[in-house]
N, C-alpha and C positions, 0 to 999 in steps of 0.2 A: 504494500500500500504506500502511496506517495503522500507526503505531508501537504495538507491544504494551504499552509502558510508559506513554506519555502520550496516545496516540490521535491525535497530529498526523500530517499527511501526511508520508511519507518521500520523499526524493529518490532516484531510481535512478542508479546509477553503477557503479564497478568497484573491487574490492579489489586492490591491486597490492603484493605482498610484496617485490618486488625481484628482481634477476637471480640472485643466488647463493642466498639463503635461501628456504626454503619455510615456510609457516605450519604450526604444530602446535598442537593443543589438549592440555593436560595438567591433571590434577586438582590438582596442587600446584605451587607456585613454587619457584624456586631450585635446580633440578636441573642447570643448565647447568654444564659441558659434557658431563655424563654422560647416558646415555639415560634418558628420563623413563618411569617406570612408569605404565602405563595410558594412554599417549599415543595420540592419533589424528593421524596425518599426513594433512594435507589433500591430496586427490588433485589433482595439477596439471592444468591444461588441456592441450590438445595441445602438443607441443614447438614452441618458437618457430622461425620461419623464418630469423631472423638473430640475431646476438649482441645486437642493439639491441632485440629484442622482449622484453616482460615477460610473466610468468604473470599472468593476470587472472581474477578471479572476479566474476560479476555480483553487485551488492550494493545495499542500500538504506540510506540514512543519515537519521537524525533529528537535525537540528541543535539542536532544543530540549532533548533529554535526552542527547545525545552517545551514541546507540546506533547500531550498524551490524549489519545482518542480511545474511548471505550463505550460499549453499549451497557445500559443499566437494566435491561430486561431481557 
């Protein structure tokens, strides 16, 4: 996949938010710890088999312009 910003080839990999937190998108910053208006909670992948498994999203990384693209559902 080519980067939409710079056109360089992107590397495939995984977005890993961590064990406890899940990623969210919000139209504004600085609303923590209150619920964010207009937020989109990213749909997690299937539940982990063990406590040591992470939620992972397929992702593409452009090292040249520091861009990551991933699907959240």
